[in-house]
C-alpha positions in Angstrom: -0.2 -0.2 -0.1 3.5 2.5 -0.1 1.6 4.5 -3.2 -1.9 4.3 -2.0 -3.1 6.9 0.4 -4.5 5.2 3.6 -7.7 6.2 4.8 -5.9 7.1 8.8 -3.2 9.3 7.3 -2.5 11.8 9.6 -3.5 10.2 12.4 -1.7 8.6 15.3 -0.5 6.3 16.1 0.6 6.5 12.1 2.9 3.1 11.8 0.5 1.4 13.9 -2.6 2.2 11.8 -0.6 1.9 8.5 0.1 -1.9 9.0 -3.3 -2.2 10.3 -4.6 -1.1 6.9 -2.0 -3.4 5.4 -3.3 -6.6 6.8 -7.0 -5.0 6.3 -6.0 -5.4 2.7 -5.4 -9.5 3.1 -8.2 -11.9 4.0 -7.3 -13.5 7.2 -10.7 -15.4 8.2 -10.1 -17.9 10.8 -8.6 -21.1 8.9 -7.5 -18.6 5.7 -4.7 -17.2 7.7 -1.9 -18.5 5.2 -1.7 -15.0 2.8 -1.3 -13.5 6.6 1.6 -15.5 7.9 3.5 -15.1 4.7 3.3 -11.2 5.0 4.2 -11.5 8.5 7.3 -13.9 7.6 8.6 -11.9 5.0 8.2 -8.5 7.0 10.4 -10.2 9.9 13.2 -11.9 7.2 13.5 -8.5 5.5 14.2 -6.9 9.0 16.7 -9.4 9.6 14.8 -11.4 12.4 14.7 -14.8 13.3 11.5 -16.3 12.5 9.8 -19.4 12.3 6.2 -20.3 11.1 4.7 -23.8 11.5 2.4 -26.0 10.0 -0.9 -24.2 11.3 0.5 -20.9 10.6 1.6 -19.8 13.6 4.5 -17.1 13.2 7.1 -16.8 15.8 9.1 -13.9 15.6 12.4 -12.8 17.9 13.4 -9.1 17.6 16.9 -8.8 19.1 17.4 -6.4 21.9 18.6 -2.9 21.1 22.2 -2.1 21.8 22.7 -1.7 26.0 19.7 -4.0 26.4 21.0 -7.7 25.8 21.7 -8.3 29.0 17.7 -8.1 30.2 15.4 -10.8 29.9 13.0 -11.1 26.4 9.4 -10.0 26.8 6.7 -11.8 25.2 4.1 -9.9 22.7 1.4 -12.4 21.7 -2.0 -12.1 19.4 -4.2 -14.0 16.6 -4.1 -13.3 12.9 -7.4 -14.8 12.4 -10.7 -12.5 12.4 -14.6 -13.3 12.8 -15.8 -12.7 9.2 -19.4 -11.4 9.5 -21.6 -9.1 7.0 -24.8 -7.3 6.9 -27.3 -9.0 4.9 -27.1 -7.9 1.1 -23.6 -6.6 1.3 -21.2 -8.5 -1.4 -18.1 -9.6 -0.2 -16.3 -12.7 -0.4 -14.0 -12.8 3.2 -11.6 -15.4 1.2 -10.8 -13.1 -1.3 -11.3 -9.7 -0.4 -10.0 -6.9 1.4 -12.0 -4.9 4.1 -12.7 -1.7 3.2 -12.2 0.8 5.8 -13.4 4.4 6.8 -12.9 6.6 9.7 -16.0 7.7 11.6 -15.9 10.1 14.2 -12.4 8.9 15.7 -13.3 5.1 15.2 -12.3 2.9 12.7 -14.5 0.7 11.1 -14.9 -1.7 8.1 -17.9 -1.0 5.6 -20.6 -3.6 6.5 -18.5 -6.3 7.6 -16.7 -6.9 10.7 -13.2 -4.7 11.3 -10.8 -7.5 12.7 -9.4 -5.4 15.5 -10.1 -8.3 16.8 -7.3 -9.3 16.8 -5.8 -7.1 13.7 -4.6 -4.3 16.7 -2.5 -6.7 18.1 -0.9 -8.0 14.8 -0.2 -4.2 13.9 1.7 -3.3 17.2 3.5 -6.2 17.0 4.4 -5.5 13.7 5.4 -2.1 14.5 7.7 -3.4 17.0 9.2 -5.7 14.3 9.5 -2.4 12.0 12.1 -0.6 14.9 9.1 1.8 15.9 10.4 1.2 19.3 13.8 3.0 19.9 15.1 1.1 22.9 14.0 -2.5 24.0 14.9 -5.8 25.4 14.8 -8.9 23.1 11.2 -9.1 21.9 9.4 -12.0 21.1 6.5 -11.7 18.9 3.8 -14.7 18.8 1.4 -15.2 16.2 -1.5 -17.5 16.5 -4.0 -18.4 14.1 -7.6 -20.3 14.1 -8.4 -18.3 17.8 -12.1 -17.7 16.9 -12.9 -21.3 16.2 -11.4 -23.1 19.4 -8.0 -21.6 20.0 -6.6 -23.9 17.7 -3.0 -22.3 16.7 -2.0 -21.4 20.1 -3.2 -24.9 21.0 -0.6 -27.1 18.9 2.1 -24.8 19.0 5.7 -25.7 20.2 6.6 -23.3 22.9 9.9 -24.8 23.2 11.4 -21.8 21.3 9.8 -19.3 23.9 12.7 -17.6 26.1 10.8 -14.9 27.7 9.5 -15.1 31.7 6.7 -12.1 31.0 3.9 -12.2 28.6 1.5 -9.0 27.3 -1.3 -10.5 25.5 -2.8 -7.9 23.7 -6.2 -9.3 22.7 -8.6 -7.4 25.2 -11.0 -4.4 23.9 -10.7 -2.2 26.8 -8.2 0.5 27.8 -9.4 0.8 31.2 -8.4 -2.9 32.1 -6.1 -5.3 32.5 -7.2 -8.5 32.4 -5.8 -11.5 34.9 -8.0 -14.1 34.6 -10.6 -15.8 31.8 -12.6 -18.5 31.3 -12.3 -21.7 29.5 -14.7 -23.2 27.0 -15.7 -26.0 25.3 -17.5 -26.1 21.2 -20.4 -28.9 20.9 -22.5 -29.9 18.1 -25.9 -31.0 18.0 -27.5 -32.7 14.6 -31.4 -33.4 14.4 -31.4 -36.3 11.4 -33.8 -35.1 9.2 -36.8 -36.9 7.6 -38.6 -35.3 4.7 -41.5 -35.9 3.0 -44.0 -34.5 0.1 -44.4 -30.4 0.9 -48.2 -29.8 0.9 -50.1 -26.3 1.4 -48.4 -23.1 1.3 -45.0 -22.0 2.3 -43.7 -19.0 3.9 -40.4 -17.7 4.4 -39.7 -15.7 7.7 -36.7 -14.0 8.3 -35.5 -12.3 11.5 -32.4 -9.4 11.3 -31.3 -6.3 12.5 -30.4 -7.6 15.7 -27.6 -6.2 17.8 -25.6 -9.7 18.2 -21.9 -9.4 19.6 -19.8 -11.3 21.4 -20.5 -14.5 23.0 -18.8 -14.2 26.3 -18.2 -10.4 27.0 -21.6 -9.6 25.6 -23.7 -12.6 26.7 -25.1 -11.1 29.8 -26.2 -7.8 28.2 -29.5 -8.8 27.9 -29.7 -9.1 23.7 -31.7 -11.4 22.1 -30.3 -14.9 20.2 -31.7 -14.7 16.6 -32.0 -18.6 16.5 -33.8 -18.8 20.1 -36.3 -15.9 19.1 -36.9 -17.9 16.0 -37.6 -21.1 17.7 -40.1 -19.1 20.2 -42.0 -17.9 17.6 -42.3 -20.9 15.7 -43.3 -22.8 19.1 -45.9 -19.9 19.2 -47.1 -20.8 15.6 -47.2 -24.4 16.1 -49.9 -24.1 19.0 -52.4 -22.0 16.6 -52.0 -24.8 13.2 -49.9 -27.1 11.4 -46.0 -26.0 11.0 -43.7 -28.4 9.0 -40.2 -26.8 8.5 -38.8 -27.0 5.2 -35.0 -25.1 6.8 -34.1 -23.3 9.4 -30.7 -21.1 9.1 -28.8 -18.6 11.1 -26.1 -17.2 12.8 -22.2 -17.5 11.2 -19.8 -18.5 14.4 -20.0 -20.2 17.5 -19.2 -17.1 19.6 -21.0 -14.8 18.3 -24.3 -14.1 19.6 -26.4 -15.1 16.5 -28.4 -11.5 14.7 -30.1 -12.9 12.6 -32.3 -16.1 11.4 -34.0 -17.4 8.7 -36.8 -20.3 8.2 -39.0 -21.4 5.6 -42.0 -23.6 6.8 -45.0 -25.1 5.3 -48.5 -24.3 6.3 -52.4 -24.3 5.4 -52.5 -20.5 4.8 -49.4 -18.4 4.5 -50.8 -15.1 4.8 -52.6 -16.6 8.2 -49.5 -17.9 9.6 -47.8 -14.4 8.8 -50.3 -12.6 10.3 -50.1 -15.0 13.4 -45.9 -14.5 13.2 -46.0 -10.8 12.9 -48.6 -10.7 16.1 -46.1 -12.5 18.4 -43.5 -10.6 17.1 -45.0 -7.3 18.7 -45.4 -8.9 21.6 -41.8 -10.0 22.2 -40.8 -6.3 20.9 -41.5 -5.3 24.9 -39.3 -7.4 25.9 -36.0 -6.9 23.9 -33.2 -4.2 25.1 -32.3 -0.7 23.7 -29.5 -2.7 21.7 -32.0 -4.8 19.9 -34.6 -1.9 18.7 -33.5 -2.6 15.1 -35.2 -5.9 14.8 -36.8 -6.4 11.8 -38.8 -9.5 10.8 -40.4 -10.1 7.1 -42.6 -12.6 6.1 -43.3 -13.5 2.5 -44.7 -16.5 0.5 -42.3 -18.4 -0.8 -41.6 -17.7 -4.5 -41.0 -21.3 -5.6 -42.8 -23.9 -3.5 -40.5 -26.3 -2.4 -41.1 -29.9 -3.2 -40.2 -31.1 0.1 -40.7 -30.8 3.8 -39.8 -32.0 7.3 -42.2 -34.6 8.5 -44.0 -33.9 11.7 -41.5 -35.6 14.3 -39.0 -34.2 12.8 -40.3 -30.6 12.7 -41.3 -31.3 16.6 -37.5 -32.3 17.3 -35.9 -29.3 16.1 -38.2 -27.2 17.7 -37.5 -28.8 20.6 -33.8 -27.8 20.5 -34.6 -23.8 19.3 -37.2 -23.5 22.1 -35.7 -25.4 25.2 -32.1 -25.2 24.9 -30.6 -23.4 27.9 -29.2 -20.3 26.5 -26.9 -17.5 27.8 -25.7 -17.0 31.6 -26.5 -20.0 33.3 -24.4 -19.1 36.6 -23.2 -15.9 37.8 -19.7 -16.1 39.4 -19.6 -16.8 43.1 -16.4 -15.7 43.7 -16.2 -12.1 41.5 -19.5 -9.8 41.9 -20.8 -9.2 38.6 -18.7 -11.7 36.5 -20.3 -14.3 34.9 -19.3 -17.8 35.5 -21.1 -20.0 33.3 -22.7 -19.6 30.1 -24.1 -21.2 26.8 -24.4 -19.3 23.2 -26.3 -21.2 20.2 -24.7 -19.5 17.8 -25.5 -21.4 14.7 -28.3 -23.5 13.1 -28.0 -24.6 9.4 -30.1 -26.9 7.3 -28.0 -29.7 5.3 -28.0 -33.3 4.3 -26.7 -34.5 7.6 -30.0 -32.7 9.2 -30.5 -29.8 11.2 -27.2 -28.9 13.0 -26.9 -26.4 16.1 -23.3 -25.0 17.1 -23.2 -24.2 20.8 -20.4 -22.4 22.7 -20.1 -23.2 26.7 -17.7 -21.3 28.8 -16.7 -21.2 32.0 -13.5 -21.3 34.1 -14.5 -24.4 35.8 -14.1 -27.5 34.5 -17.2 -29.3 35.7 -19.1 -26.8 34.6 -17.9 -27.3 31.1 -18.5 -31.4 31.8 -22.1 -30.1 32.9 -22.7 -28.3 29.6 -21.6 -31.3 27.7 -23.5 -34.2 29.8 -26.9 -31.7 29.4 -26.4 -30.9 25.6 -26.2 -34.9 25.8 -29.2 -35.8 27.5 -31.2 -33.2 25.0 -29.6 -34.9 22.1 -31.0 -38.5 23.7 -34.4 -37.2 24.0 -34.8 -35.7 20.3 -33.2 -38.1 18.9 -29.8 -36.0 18.0 -26.4 -36.7 17.8 -23.6 -34.7 19.3 -19.7 -34.0 19.0 -17.9 -31.9 21.4 -14.5 -30.5 20.5 -11.7 -27.5 20.6 -12.0 -27.6 24.7 -9.5 -25.1 26.0 -8.6 -24.3 29.8 -9.7 -21.2 31.6 -6.6 -19.0 33.2 -6.5 -18.9 36.5 -5.9 -15.1 38.3 -2.7 -14.7 39.8 -2.6 -12.6 43.2 0.7 -11.5 42.5 2.4 -10.2 39.4 5.2 -8.1 38.9 4.2 -7.7 35.1 0.7 -6.7 36.2 2.2 -4.4 38.8 4.6 -2.7 36.4 1.7 -2.0 33.4 -0.6 -0.4 35.8 2.2 2.0 36.9 3.0 2.6 33.1 -0.4 3.2 32.1 -1.5 5.4 35.1 1.3 8.0 33.6 -0.1 7.5 30.3 -4.1 7.6 31.1 -4.0 9.8 34.2 -5.8 6.9 36.2 -5.0 3.6 37.3 -6.9 1.1 35.0 -8.9 -2.0 37.1 -7.8 -5.4 37.1 -10.6 -7.6 36.1 -11.3 -11.4 35.1 -13.5 -11.8 31.9 -16.1 -14.4 30.7 -14.6 -14.5 27.1 -11.7 -16.9 26.5 -8.3 -16.0 25.8 -5.1 -17.8 24.6 -3.6 -17.1 27.9 -5.1 -20.3 29.6 -3.6 -22.8 26.8 -0.1 -20.6 26.9 -0.1 -21.0 30.9 -0.8 -24.7 30.3 2.4 -24.9 28.4 4.6 -22.4 30.3 3.3 -22.2 33.8 5.8 -20.0 35.4 4.8 -17.1 32.7 4.1 -13.9 34.4 1.3 -12.4 31.8 -1.6 -10.1 31.6 -3.9 -9.5 28.6 -4.6 -5.6 27.5 -5.9 -3.8 24.6 -7.1 -0.8 22.9 -11.6 0.0 23.2 -13.6 -1.5 21.0 -17.0 -2.0 20.2 -19.3 -4.3 18.8 -16.4 -7.0 17.7 -17.7 -9.9 16.2 -20.2 -8.3 14.5 -20.4 -5.8 11.7 -20.5 -2.7 13.7 -17.5 -3.4 14.9 -15.3 -0.3 15.8 -11.6 0.7 16.9 -11.2 3.9 19.0 -7.8 5.6 17.1 -7.2 7.8 19.8 -7.4 4.7 22.7 -5.0 2.7 19.9 -2.8 5.3 20.2 -2.5 5.3 24.1 -2.1 1.7 24.3 0.7 2.1 21.7 2.3 4.4 24.4 2.1 2.0 27.1 3.3 -0.7 25.1 6.6 1.4 24.1 6.8 3.0 27.5 6.8 -1.0 28.9 9.3 -2.3 26.4 11.9 1.2 27.3 
């Protein structure tokens, strides 16, 4: 992008923002990080740094200490290269091939109609700036760029940590500048598949769509009261089935297990589509009064299917699918018994999709307590047993326990106070971080997680505060100096 004007031209931190724009031009959804990994590898090699890229496209870079700092211990910076790929309905964007269209609005960096990838592109850009020599003096800095974080922290789980010499680590995957994260939840992903039996369609077909919900991160926003589009669709269909015969043709919604679904779509077969549409709209109006302000944009569509489907699910399959959608426990299950205000145990129904194998539901369960993750697995297995479904549980990762003493955290709080004018709070979050996996491999590593202010992550409303990024960069510079 050297010959192209940056949309952030004239803004600070200049080089960090330029690098953010350069990686944003490279498609880097989970599972598609090879191109950005090659870019980082070449970027580091061109600057004379030791670089290792593994089979999973994790990249490790060691930046030599500047003159006079060689005797000091190394510090590890860490973040992930992949991003959640979500877009608004009607937006034409191929996340496998297209770069992001960035713009600045009221001091926030955004992407037009899609997720921004500030989570965790901000970390990637700051680490690249360190590799680029933007910090005048520093000890040896080890930078670990991991992959597939958003789909189960898979890159961090497969990395060979024997190359790391640092005893201190700053993870750059948080989204709140006024906080230092010192612990996080573990998690597990689960698929529940209801087998489908079809029969010849009869009656009329109705397309129902739910769009415009706020969505958000399934860990950090799970206690914000935001509606889950899939659960909402299940409630509407359950109410409709009490008034008339309903056979599901297909149901789809959500895009990521770790994002609260904003949209859901269903085609049903009914005797009279216009009567069913009126019943759906009446039920939605009853529900609107329950929605939080964030979900005020809910839009409901009901339209007679343009081309009537040849088949529909039989009555038994429909009942089983509706049982899962309407009955599965979703959202906050328990609050923490140790930390006031912190979610302790939750589950997010992130995806439903109809395919040849059946109707697949994808869940993300979170808790720092292993027995609660076991309980989530057991309850989904029990629901599968009574609905004739099959389950698969995978991508399990450990939590990160709070350490009462952390010299790195103490130093960060002092440096941040000098930049921000106040001391950030220390918190434990319900979201999953790679820190838990890294700590399991390097148990003596003193670690914190920090990041600039972001909002709307994992949704097309995602935005990164440019001023906050600048302040965090200054703190990072001072930490390294």
